[in-house]
PARO-558048 format. One record per residue (C-alpha): chain; residue number from 1; y, z, x. Coordinates in Angstrom, 3 decimals. Each point is the difference from the previous one (the first is absolute). Last residue first. Example, Ala and Ser with C-alpha at 12.3 -4.5 7.8 and 13.67 -1.06 7.14 Angstrom:
<rs>
(r A; 2; (-1.060; 7.140; 13.670))
(r A; 1; (-3.440; 0.660; -1.370))
</rs>
This chain:
<rs>
(r A; 168; (12.306; -7.873; -4.289))
(r A; 167; (-3.082; 0.524; 2.559))
(r A; 166; (-1.034; 3.538; 1.127))
(r A; 165; (0.430; 1.577; 2.950))
(r A; 164; (1.812; 3.038; -1.156))
(r A; 163; (-2.483; 0.466; -2.113))
(r A; 162; (-1.718; 2.502; 2.940))
(r A; 161; (-2.674; 1.605; -1.249))
(r A; 160; (-0.702; 2.510; -2.959))
(r A; 159; (-3.628; 0.319; -1.525))
(r A; 158; (0.055; 3.604; 0.205))
(r A; 157; (3.726; 0.407; -0.271))
(r A; 156; (0.036; -0.063; -3.609))
(r A; 155; (-2.287; -1.340; -1.955))
(r A; 154; (1.279; 0.073; -3.124))
(r A; 153; (3.751; -0.182; 0.302))
(r A; 152; (-0.539; -2.484; 3.039))
(r A; 151; (-1.959; -1.611; -2.479))
(r A; 150; (2.934; 0.307; -2.645))
(r A; 149; (2.040; -1.333; 2.287))
(r A; 148; (-1.746; -2.963; 1.627))
(r A; 147; (-0.591; -1.388; -3.772))
(r A; 146; (3.354; 0.230; -0.962))
(r A; 145; (1.856; -1.894; 3.626))
(r A; 144; (-3.041; -2.233; -1.096))
(r A; 143; (1.275; -1.029; -3.303))
(r A; 142; (3.445; -0.295; 1.378))
(r A; 141; (-1.101; -1.983; 2.318))
(r A; 140; (-2.073; -2.008; -1.611))
(r A; 139; (2.794; -0.637; -2.728))
(r A; 138; (2.345; -0.796; 2.161))
(r A; 137; (-2.277; -3.149; 1.123))
(r A; 136; (-1.266; -0.596; -2.715))
(r A; 135; (4.456; -0.798; -1.743))
(r A; 134; (0.677; -2.057; 4.376))
(r A; 133; (-2.884; -2.632; -0.918))
(r A; 132; (-3.421; 0.844; 1.451))
(r A; 131; (-1.560; -1.939; 3.797))
(r A; 130; (2.657; 1.425; 2.093))
(r A; 129; (-2.500; 3.482; -1.045))
(r A; 128; (-2.836; -2.034; 1.236))
(r A; 127; (0.778; -0.871; 3.391))
(r A; 126; (2.154; 2.852; 0.919))
(r A; 125; (-2.879; 1.745; -0.962))
(r A; 124; (-2.442; -1.393; 1.976))
(r A; 123; (2.334; -0.292; 3.284))
(r A; 122; (0.409; 4.036; -0.967))
(r A; 121; (-3.719; 0.226; 0.800))
(r A; 120; (0.024; -2.222; 2.398))
(r A; 119; (3.526; 2.304; 2.017))
(r A; 118; (-1.822; 3.169; -0.979))
(r A; 117; (-3.143; -0.602; 1.477))
(r A; 116; (1.865; -1.136; 3.518))
(r A; 115; (1.811; 3.002; -0.754))
(r A; 114; (-2.722; 1.976; -0.248))
(r A; 113; (-0.715; -1.022; 3.199))
(r A; 112; (2.661; 0.803; 1.979))
(r A; 111; (0.040; 3.158; -0.797))
(r A; 110; (-3.406; 0.279; 0.933))
(r A; 109; (1.175; -1.022; 3.931))
(r A; 108; (2.542; 2.121; -0.482))
(r A; 107; (-2.001; 2.949; -0.440))
(r A; 106; (-0.397; 1.381; -3.471))
(r A; 105; (0.099; 3.452; 0.207))
(r A; 104; (-2.326; 3.066; -1.212))
(r A; 103; (0.066; 3.732; 0.265))
(r A; 102; (-2.697; 1.976; 0.736))
(r A; 101; (-0.596; 3.755; -1.035))
(r A; 100; (-0.745; 3.029; 3.083))
(r A; 99; (3.704; -0.612; 1.960))
(r A; 98; (1.267; 1.596; -3.403))
(r A; 97; (3.578; -0.323; 0.153))
(r A; 96; (0.663; -2.998; 1.869))
(r A; 95; (-3.380; -2.331; -1.838))
(r A; 94; (-1.980; -0.616; 2.923))
(r A; 93; (0.090; -3.704; 0.845))
(r A; 92; (-2.338; -3.091; -1.377))
(r A; 91; (1.155; -3.891; 0.716))
(r A; 90; (-0.686; -2.890; -2.420))
(r A; 89; (-0.465; -3.253; 0.704))
(r A; 88; (-1.583; -0.406; 3.578))
(r A; 87; (-2.654; -1.023; -0.704))
(r A; 86; (-2.632; 2.725; 0.469))
(r A; 85; (2.913; 1.987; -2.104))
(r A; 84; (-0.924; -1.582; -2.863))
(r A; 83; (-3.502; 0.027; 0.414))
(r A; 82; (0.389; 3.979; 0.684))
(r A; 81; (2.285; -0.114; -2.639))
(r A; 80; (-2.071; -1.207; -2.872))
(r A; 79; (-3.050; 2.047; 1.756))
(r A; 78; (2.274; 3.389; -0.790))
(r A; 77; (1.344; -1.181; -3.495))
(r A; 76; (-3.712; -0.149; -0.946))
(r A; 75; (-1.435; 2.936; 2.002))
(r A; 74; (3.103; 1.971; -1.503))
(r A; 73; (-0.788; -1.231; -3.794))
(r A; 72; (2.230; -2.364; -2.174))
(r A; 71; (1.775; 0.284; -3.173))
(r A; 70; (2.461; -2.853; 2.290))
(r A; 69; (3.039; 2.500; -0.375))
(r A; 68; (-1.708; 2.890; 0.665))
(r A; 67; (-1.936; -1.210; 3.179))
(r A; 66; (3.376; -0.637; 1.001))
(r A; 65; (1.377; 3.512; -0.767))
(r A; 64; (-2.456; 1.182; 2.040))
(r A; 63; (0.679; -2.322; 2.950))
(r A; 62; (3.393; 1.196; 0.257))
(r A; 61; (2.812; -2.417; 0.017))
(r A; 60; (1.515; -0.626; 2.738))
(r A; 59; (1.791; -3.424; -1.239))
(r A; 58; (0.102; 0.045; -3.801))
(r A; 57; (-0.162; -2.970; -1.285))
(r A; 56; (-1.425; -1.417; 2.170))
(r A; 55; (-2.966; 2.211; 0.066))
(r A; 54; (-0.564; -1.031; -3.264))
(r A; 53; (-0.370; -3.657; 0.723))
(r A; 52; (-1.603; 0.501; 2.404))
(r A; 51; (-2.729; 2.080; -2.357))
(r A; 50; (-0.027; -3.394; -1.939))
(r A; 49; (-0.679; -2.256; 2.732))
(r A; 48; (-2.930; 2.455; 0.840))
(r A; 47; (-1.549; -0.050; -2.976))
(r A; 46; (0.708; -3.810; -0.595))
(r A; 45; (-2.343; -0.388; 3.040))
(r A; 44; (-0.776; -2.247; 2.198))
(r A; 43; (3.382; 1.260; 2.347))
(r A; 42; (1.575; -1.908; 2.070))
(r A; 41; (-1.691; -1.154; 3.487))
(r A; 40; (-0.339; -3.619; -0.880))
(r A; 39; (3.207; -0.772; -0.366))
(r A; 38; (0.137; -3.473; -1.547))
(r A; 37; (0.613; 0.857; -3.083))
(r A; 36; (-2.401; -2.064; -2.932))
(r A; 35; (-1.010; 3.562; -0.610))
(r A; 34; (3.169; 1.542; -0.984))
(r A; 33; (0.772; -3.166; -2.538))
(r A; 32; (-3.445; 0.318; -1.713))
(r A; 31; (0.563; 3.602; -0.578))
(r A; 30; (3.393; -0.362; -1.015))
(r A; 29; (-1.224; -3.103; -2.229))
(r A; 28; (-2.632; 2.462; -1.114))
(r A; 27; (1.495; 2.785; -0.567))
(r A; 26; (2.807; -1.591; -2.617))
(r A; 25; (-2.118; -1.545; -2.109))
(r A; 24; (-1.485; 3.534; -0.224))
(r A; 23; (3.329; 1.214; -0.716))
(r A; 22; (1.305; -3.496; -2.187))
(r A; 21; (-3.087; 1.317; -2.710))
(r A; 20; (0.613; 3.681; 0.258))
(r A; 19; (3.568; -0.339; -0.783))
(r A; 18; (-1.166; -2.500; -2.908))
(r A; 17; (-1.979; 2.222; -1.238))
(r A; 16; (1.114; 2.658; -0.081))
(r A; 15; (3.495; -1.557; -1.875))
(r A; 14; (-2.072; -2.342; -2.652))
(r A; 13; (-1.720; 3.212; -0.762))
(r A; 12; (3.393; 2.290; -0.519))
(r A; 11; (1.420; -2.792; -2.015))
(r A; 10; (-2.680; -0.235; -2.051))
(r A; 9; (0.169; 4.015; -0.236))
(r A; 8; (4.203; -0.960; -1.166))
(r A; 7; (-1.484; -2.121; -3.028))
(r A; 6; (2.883; -2.879; 0.351))
(r A; 5; (-2.512; -2.766; 1.529))
(r A; 4; (-0.386; 0.102; 3.732))
(r A; 3; (-0.096; -3.888; 1.495))
(r A; 2; (-3.777; -0.718; 0.736))
(r A; 1; (-1.277; 0.126; 3.509))
</rs>
């Protein structure tokens, strides 16, 4: 990436390009780490993993809410839940206030799987961030916090997952 000049539109353009490039790089790195795991029962798709992140963020979440947050049709989410339940990562329960609706919860095994993935991710991030000078680390932390705030403001609950597991 080239350094932005003083024109605000150039700075915005470079920031957008940089955010997109880093997102793609992290996606590739985490996908590689996820597939290098010895766990052969692990979810085979990124979509299944995203579903697990959403459910982990709100224990007992309604399936309807998961569909909204993922932007997926109910049959698609149902198939992902079938697969995750079959490998012991997810359980479905009747909603306490409406027995016709389904609530989702990760099992202990599902939570352990997410913990392993997060540990791998955090190790990668720690290695990269530890190599940065302190001033750049502070700037990164400030910039990422601001980006997260803006993304939450623009997209709200639809894309919210458990943010407490992010690496610092």
